[in-house]
TILOKE-620940 format. One record per residue (C-alpha): residue number from 1; y, z, x. Coordinates in nm, 4 decimals. Layout:
N
REC|num|yy|zz|xx
REC|NUM|Y|Z|X
...
This chain:
264
REC|num|yy|zz|xx
REC|1|-4.6531|-12.1600|20.8465
REC|2|-4.4560|-12.0673|21.4765
REC|3|-4.5570|-12.3301|21.8263
REC|4|-4.2686|-12.3814|22.0634
REC|5|-4.3339|-12.4193|22.4367
REC|6|-4.2628|-12.0855|22.6010
REC|7|-3.9385|-12.1837|22.7809
REC|8|-3.7873|-12.2929|22.4461
REC|9|-3.9080|-12.0281|22.2036
REC|10|-3.6740|-11.8061|22.0096
REC|11|-3.8752|-11.7081|21.7114
REC|12|-4.0011|-11.3885|21.6245
REC|13|-4.1360|-11.5828|21.7318
REC|14|-4.0515|-11.5755|21.2008
REC|15|-4.2037|-11.6924|21.3619
REC|16|-4.3992|-11.6443|21.1415
REC|17|-4.4085|-11.2401|21.7201
REC|18|-4.5647|-11.0322|22.5760
REC|19|-4.2538|-10.8428|22.6075
REC|20|-3.9953|-10.9631|22.8625
REC|21|-3.7115|-10.8220|23.0631
REC|22|-3.4734|-10.9637|23.3181
REC|23|-3.5015|-10.9318|23.6939
REC|24|-3.1902|-10.7524|23.8141
REC|25|-3.0337|-10.6803|24.1486
REC|26|-3.0015|-10.3051|24.1281
REC|27|-3.1927|-10.0142|23.9804
REC|28|-2.8948|-9.9237|23.7617
REC|29|-2.8735|-10.2694|23.6135
REC|30|-3.2506|-10.2739|23.5618
REC|31|-3.2284|-9.9548|23.3586
REC|32|-2.9435|-10.0969|23.1490
REC|33|-3.1057|-10.4326|23.0807
REC|34|-3.4725|-10.3401|23.0466
REC|35|-3.6221|-10.4073|22.7025
REC|36|-3.5884|-10.1028|22.4765
REC|37|-3.9269|-10.1215|22.3155
REC|38|-4.0310|-9.8598|22.0620
REC|39|-4.4006|-9.7915|22.1339
REC|40|-4.4627|-9.6969|21.7720
REC|41|-4.3190|-10.0265|21.6474
REC|42|-4.5205|-10.2222|21.9034
REC|43|-4.8406|-10.0362|21.8123
REC|44|-4.7907|-10.1049|21.4412
REC|45|-4.7303|-10.4740|21.5059
REC|46|-5.0339|-10.4884|21.7339
REC|47|-5.2484|-10.3355|21.4591
REC|48|-5.1278|-10.6000|21.2150
REC|49|-5.2056|-10.8705|21.4700
REC|50|-5.5579|-10.7361|21.5173
REC|51|-5.6114|-10.7378|21.1410
REC|52|-5.5340|-11.1094|21.1299
REC|53|-5.7225|-11.1881|21.4510
REC|54|-6.0402|-11.0164|21.3297
REC|55|-6.0502|-11.2069|21.0011
REC|56|-6.2898|-11.5010|21.0331
REC|57|-6.1274|-11.6659|20.7325
REC|58|-5.8332|-11.5521|20.5219
REC|59|-5.5885|-11.6691|20.2599
REC|60|-5.2466|-11.5624|20.1346
REC|61|-4.9413|-11.6725|19.9409
REC|62|-4.5903|-11.6647|20.0893
REC|63|-4.2684|-11.7057|19.8917
REC|64|-3.9969|-11.8283|20.1273
REC|65|-3.6187|-11.8477|20.0983
REC|66|-3.3797|-11.9967|20.3530
REC|67|-3.0014|-11.9673|20.3556
REC|68|-2.7799|-12.2646|20.4262
REC|69|-2.4049|-12.2753|20.4490
REC|70|-2.1811|-12.5341|20.2846
REC|71|-1.8822|-12.6782|20.4761
REC|72|-1.6499|-12.4485|20.2774
REC|73|-1.8470|-12.1427|20.3904
REC|74|-2.0386|-12.0753|20.0693
REC|75|-2.3921|-11.9551|20.1412
REC|76|-2.6758|-12.0941|19.9265
REC|77|-3.0546|-12.0610|19.9309
REC|78|-3.3500|-12.2937|19.9086
REC|79|-3.6950|-12.1712|19.8104
REC|80|-4.0549|-12.2753|19.8553
REC|81|-4.4024|-12.1286|19.8190
REC|82|-4.6924|-12.1658|20.0605
REC|83|-5.0546|-12.1197|19.9571
REC|84|-5.2570|-12.0990|20.2782
REC|85|-5.6257|-12.0877|20.3703
REC|86|-5.7235|-12.0317|20.7350
REC|87|-6.0558|-12.0576|20.9178
REC|88|-6.0735|-11.9231|21.2710
REC|89|-6.0174|-12.1085|21.4963
REC|90|-6.0089|-12.4635|21.3681
REC|91|-5.9111|-12.4905|21.0027
REC|92|-5.5941|-12.4705|20.7923
REC|93|-5.5321|-12.5928|20.4383
REC|94|-5.1857|-12.5294|20.2968
REC|95|-4.9937|-12.6401|19.9896
REC|96|-4.6154|-12.6129|19.9973
REC|97|-4.4103|-12.6389|19.6778
REC|98|-4.0348|-12.5988|19.6874
REC|99|-3.6804|-12.7166|19.6365
REC|100|-3.6851|-12.9561|19.9300
REC|101|-4.0362|-13.1035|19.9244
REC|102|-4.3964|-13.0781|19.8094
REC|103|-4.6394|-13.1048|20.1009
REC|104|-5.0117|-13.0750|20.1687
REC|105|-5.1102|-12.9733|20.5230
REC|106|-5.4777|-12.9983|20.6257
REC|107|-5.6271|-12.9437|20.9717
REC|108|-6.0011|-12.9566|21.0430
REC|109|-6.0248|-12.9102|21.4195
REC|110|-6.0210|-13.2856|21.4812
REC|111|-5.7408|-13.4311|21.2721
REC|112|-5.4230|-13.3223|21.0955
REC|113|-5.3086|-13.4627|20.7626
REC|114|-4.9482|-13.4238|20.6399
REC|115|-4.9064|-13.5544|20.2850
REC|116|-4.5602|-13.5696|20.1270
REC|117|-4.6086|-13.5716|19.7503
REC|118|-4.2389|-13.6146|19.6615
REC|119|-4.1999|-13.9443|19.8449
REC|120|-4.5646|-14.0436|19.8488
REC|121|-4.6562|-14.0981|20.2103
REC|122|-4.8778|-13.9384|20.4690
REC|123|-4.9256|-13.9010|20.8427
REC|124|-5.2656|-13.8630|21.0087
REC|125|-5.2933|-13.7405|21.3671
REC|126|-5.5762|-13.6794|21.6090
REC|127|-5.5557|-13.3097|21.6896
REC|128|-5.6960|-13.0696|21.9507
REC|129|-5.9831|-12.8355|21.8576
REC|130|-5.7952|-12.5074|21.7993
REC|131|-5.5122|-12.3899|21.5758
REC|132|-5.3115|-12.2705|21.8764
REC|133|-5.3331|-12.6085|22.0509
REC|134|-5.2560|-12.7953|21.7296
REC|135|-4.9287|-12.6052|21.6762
REC|136|-4.8395|-12.6615|22.0423
REC|137|-4.8935|-13.0348|21.9932
REC|138|-4.6672|-13.0466|21.6875
REC|139|-4.3895|-12.8564|21.8644
REC|140|-4.4045|-13.0260|22.2035
REC|141|-4.4619|-13.3870|22.1004
REC|142|-4.3052|-13.4079|21.7545
REC|143|-4.0523|-13.1244|21.7410
REC|144|-4.2214|-12.9789|21.4314
REC|145|-4.2143|-12.5991|21.4040
REC|146|-4.4164|-12.4711|21.1110
REC|147|-4.2772|-12.1619|20.9342
REC|148|-4.4960|-11.8518|20.9807
REC|149|-4.7239|-12.0294|21.2270
REC|150|-4.7215|-11.7222|21.4536
REC|151|-4.9312|-11.5376|21.1954
REC|152|-5.2066|-11.7964|21.2373
REC|153|-5.2413|-11.7957|21.6161
REC|154|-5.5397|-11.6317|21.7810
REC|155|-5.3158|-11.3454|21.9013
REC|156|-5.0280|-11.2986|21.6526
REC|157|-4.8898|-10.9926|21.8358
REC|158|-4.8503|-11.1885|22.1584
REC|159|-4.6792|-11.4786|21.9833
REC|160|-4.4403|-11.2592|21.7883
REC|161|-4.3302|-11.0458|22.0854
REC|162|-4.2830|-11.3297|22.3347
REC|163|-3.9058|-11.2895|22.3669
REC|164|-3.8415|-10.9487|22.2145
REC|165|-3.5685|-10.7457|22.3877
REC|166|-3.5779|-10.4313|22.1740
REC|167|-3.7618|-10.2853|21.8766
REC|168|-3.7403|-9.9922|21.6381
REC|169|-3.9737|-9.8225|21.3934
REC|170|-3.7552|-9.7791|21.0844
REC|171|-4.0106|-9.5669|20.8993
REC|172|-4.1256|-9.6208|20.5430
REC|173|-3.9943|-9.9167|20.3451
REC|174|-4.1081|-10.0748|20.0222
REC|175|-4.1866|-10.4324|19.9286
REC|176|-4.1938|-10.4271|19.5518
REC|177|-4.4284|-10.1316|19.4864
REC|178|-4.6147|-10.1488|19.8181
REC|179|-4.5406|-9.8759|20.0736
REC|180|-4.4934|-10.0374|20.4119
REC|181|-4.4046|-9.9681|20.7741
REC|182|-4.0612|-10.1199|20.8355
REC|183|-4.0118|-10.2522|21.1912
REC|184|-3.7030|-10.4147|21.3463
REC|185|-3.6904|-10.6420|21.6527
REC|186|-3.4121|-10.8100|21.8496
REC|187|-3.4060|-11.1255|22.0604
REC|188|-3.1200|-11.3134|22.2219
REC|189|-3.0502|-11.5459|21.9303
REC|190|-3.2310|-11.3877|21.6356
REC|191|-3.2939|-11.0471|21.4848
REC|192|-3.6038|-11.0022|21.2734
REC|193|-3.7674|-10.7403|21.0562
REC|194|-4.1217|-10.7059|20.9297
REC|195|-4.2763|-10.4820|20.6660
REC|196|-4.6478|-10.4036|20.7179
REC|197|-4.8744|-10.2586|20.4490
REC|198|-4.9444|-9.8899|20.5182
REC|199|-5.2691|-9.9011|20.3223
REC|200|-5.6160|-9.9329|20.4788
REC|201|-5.5503|-10.2963|20.5767
REC|202|-5.2417|-10.3728|20.7899
REC|203|-5.1242|-10.7032|20.6451
REC|204|-4.7644|-10.8287|20.6607
REC|205|-4.5775|-10.7973|20.3318
REC|206|-4.2304|-10.9234|20.4215
REC|207|-4.0502|-11.0917|20.7091
REC|208|-3.6749|-11.1484|20.7508
REC|209|-3.5176|-11.3493|21.0340
REC|210|-3.1408|-11.3500|21.0958
REC|211|-3.0052|-11.6419|21.3010
REC|212|-2.7226|-11.4746|21.4906
REC|213|-2.5834|-11.7840|21.6629
REC|214|-2.5521|-11.9979|21.3504
REC|215|-2.2359|-11.9902|21.1363
REC|216|-2.2441|-11.7096|20.8769
REC|217|-2.5740|-11.5768|21.0250
REC|218|-2.8148|-11.7330|20.7712
REC|219|-3.1457|-11.5630|20.6976
REC|220|-3.5037|-11.6738|20.6416
REC|221|-3.7157|-11.4461|20.4208
REC|222|-4.0902|-11.4556|20.3514
REC|223|-4.2631|-11.2274|20.1005
REC|224|-4.6434|-11.2243|20.1292
REC|225|-4.8963|-11.1601|19.8529
REC|226|-5.2576|-11.2255|19.7501
REC|227|-5.4052|-11.1465|20.0905
REC|228|-5.7821|-11.2081|20.1135
REC|229|-5.9207|-11.1246|20.4564
REC|230|-6.2782|-11.2033|20.3528
REC|231|-6.2122|-11.5487|20.2123
REC|232|-6.5047|-11.7847|20.1803
REC|233|-6.3605|-12.1364|20.1868
REC|234|-6.5697|-12.4117|20.0374
REC|235|-6.7225|-12.6840|20.2504
REC|236|-6.4487|-12.9226|20.1383
REC|237|-6.1544|-12.6843|20.1882
REC|238|-6.0518|-12.8466|20.5177
REC|239|-6.1802|-13.1965|20.4492
REC|240|-5.9416|-13.4709|20.5588
REC|241|-5.9099|-13.7309|20.2812
REC|242|-5.6144|-13.9702|20.3173
REC|243|-5.4629|-14.0289|19.9727
REC|244|-5.5435|-14.3757|19.8346
REC|245|-5.2725|-14.6322|19.7655
REC|246|-5.0120|-14.4279|19.9544
REC|247|-4.8050|-14.5460|20.2491
REC|248|-4.9137|-14.4208|20.5904
REC|249|-4.6295|-14.3409|20.8276
REC|250|-4.6165|-14.2562|21.1979
REC|251|-4.4538|-13.9352|21.3123
REC|252|-4.1845|-13.9959|21.5721
REC|253|-4.2377|-13.8265|21.9062
REC|254|-3.9461|-13.6363|22.0553
REC|255|-3.8194|-13.6386|22.4106
REC|256|-3.8992|-13.3316|22.6215
REC|257|-3.6200|-13.0743|22.6092
REC|258|-3.5408|-12.7339|22.7481
REC|259|-3.3034|-12.6539|22.4624
REC|260|-3.4039|-12.3672|22.2338
REC|261|-3.5607|-12.4543|21.9012
REC|262|-3.5327|-12.2147|21.6106
REC|263|-3.7883|-12.1351|21.3508
REC|264|-3.8465|-12.1791|21.0590
């Protein structure tokens, strides 16, 4: 799995989540419009963010579903699975298998390889030296927003709460058989929920984003499993090897825009 430039971000950042309010003319209006942030929800999310920040290398699996709406109003879902390995602060190796595409994503702190296995082709980009800067490059220059990228930034809590207007601690909730802390957040254009493991290690277990401004309010859901916060990636885990006998393509750069971009 976002990064979107700050003026354009709407995600939880999913993604993929500081706190902002509006300047108002009067004290009364300020009280009405100030973010209604639940300190317990913010503290729980901050603890989760610290768990991911402190891990020097980690891996996980995420099963993703995304709603889409047919012209007649029927709501359908697509699905995909991400298997992700991360090395702080300059390595990502991810395999994505799903209804829409099969993709390998490899970043080594110098280059980024995107390999489409369904329609064999690949793109190879020079990339900046950190994960944060790499996601910024993809969003700003190519309009690519990677699902769940916020979880991989150096400070996930900061990324996820960038545009939050209100939050609530919903108490205990379950993801399969795992007891979790269920938190709910609101932004202008999306609502999102996250379930965080209440065990000794505060990892995310589920994320749901509702796109309020889209017809029929479609949802994006990610269910996380197989967390390993002490992963030991091999020397070749982030090695960039362009696939032989496969067409190389150039990603198309996008024009700068101030319009919001949604994630995932």
